[in-house]
DRENDO-1510 file (C-alpha; in Angstrom, 1 decimal, always signed):
<recs>
REC; n; res; u; v; w
REC; 1; MET; -0.1; -0.1; +0.0 .
REC; 2; ILE; +1.1; +3.5; -0.8 .
REC; 3; ASP; +1.1; +6.0; +2.1 .
REC; 4; ILE; +1.2; +9.8; +1.1 .
REC; 5; GLN; +1.4; +12.4; +4.0 .
REC; 6; LEU; +1.1; +16.1; +3.2 .
REC; 7; ASP; +2.4; +19.0; +5.4 .
REC; 8; ASP; -0.2; +21.7; +4.6 .
REC; 9; ARG; +0.4; +23.7; +7.8 .
REC; 10; ASP; +1.9; +26.8; +5.8 .
REC; 11; LEU; -1.1; +26.6; +3.3 .
REC; 12; ARG; -3.6; +26.7; +6.3 .
REC; 13; GLU; -1.9; +29.4; +8.0 .
REC; 14; ALA; -2.1; +31.3; +5.0 .
REC; 15; LEU; -5.7; +30.8; +4.4 .
REC; 16; ASP; -6.2; +31.4; +8.1 .
REC; 17; ARG; -4.6; +34.9; +7.5 .
REC; 18; LEU; -6.4; +35.5; +4.4 .
REC; 19; GLN; -9.6; +34.6; +6.1 .
REC; 20; ARG; -8.9; +37.1; +8.9 .
REC; 21; ARG; -8.2; +40.0; +6.6 .
REC; 22; LEU; -11.3; +39.4; +4.5 .
REC; 23; SER; -13.7; +38.9; +7.3 .
REC; 24; ASP; -14.2; +42.7; +7.9 .
REC; 25; LEU; -14.6; +44.3; +4.6 .
REC; 26; SER; -15.6; +47.8; +6.1 .
REC; 27; PRO; -12.3; +49.5; +5.4 .
REC; 28; VAL; -12.6; +48.7; +1.6 .
REC; 29; MET; -16.1; +49.5; +1.4 .
REC; 30; ARG; -15.5; +53.0; +3.1 .
REC; 31; ASP; -12.9; +53.6; +0.5 .
REC; 32; ILE; -15.2; +52.6; -2.3 .
REC; 33; GLY; -17.9; +55.1; -1.0 .
REC; 34; GLU; -15.5; +57.9; -0.5 .
REC; 35; LEU; -14.4; +57.3; -4.1 .
REC; 36; LEU; -18.0; +57.3; -5.3 .
REC; 37; VAL; -18.7; +60.6; -3.4 .
REC; 38; GLU; -15.8; +62.2; -4.7 .
REC; 39; ARG; -16.2; +61.3; -8.4 .
REC; 40; SER; -20.0; +62.5; -8.1 .
REC; 41; LYS; -19.5; +65.9; -6.5 .
REC; 42; PRO; -18.1; +67.4; -9.8 .
REC; 43; ARG; -21.0; +65.8; -11.9 .
REC; 44; PHE; -23.5; +67.7; -9.5 .
REC; 45; ALA; -21.5; +71.1; -10.0 .
REC; 46; THR; -21.8; +70.6; -13.8 .
REC; 47; SER; -25.1; +68.9; -13.9 .
REC; 48; THR; -23.6; +65.8; -16.0 .
REC; 49; ASP; -24.1; +62.1; -15.7 .
REC; 50; PRO; -21.2; +59.6; -15.6 .
REC; 51; ASP; -21.2; +59.6; -19.4 .
REC; 52; GLY; -20.9; +63.4; -19.6 .
REC; 53; ALA; -24.3; +64.2; -20.9 .
REC; 54; THR; -26.1; +67.2; -19.5 .
REC; 55; PRO; -30.0; +67.3; -19.0 .
REC; 56; ARG; -30.4; +69.1; -22.4 .
REC; 57; THR; -28.2; +66.3; -24.2 .
REC; 58; ARG; -29.5; +63.5; -22.1 .
REC; 59; GLY; -33.3; +64.4; -23.3 .
REC; 60; SER; -32.2; +64.2; -27.0 .
REC; 61; THR; -30.2; +61.1; -26.6 .
REC; 62; GLN; -33.0; +59.4; -24.7 .
REC; 63; ALA; -35.6; +60.5; -27.6 .
REC; 64; ARG; -33.5; +58.7; -30.1 .
REC; 65; ARG; -32.8; +55.7; -28.0 .
REC; 66; HIS; -36.8; +54.8; -28.1 .
</recs>
């Protein structure tokens, strides 16, 4: 009979560290939220959507789509 033994302690420790780091996503979610807010502020100031359309151009673009 063949007997195979694996020492996976390093792998288990690495997976445990990864799980601990991923268990609280609050910091990354906070960063994403701050990024979205900062990118939205200029659009409010210029009244443009994420594609750069203004209410005037947006209306004509939407009318052509329908």
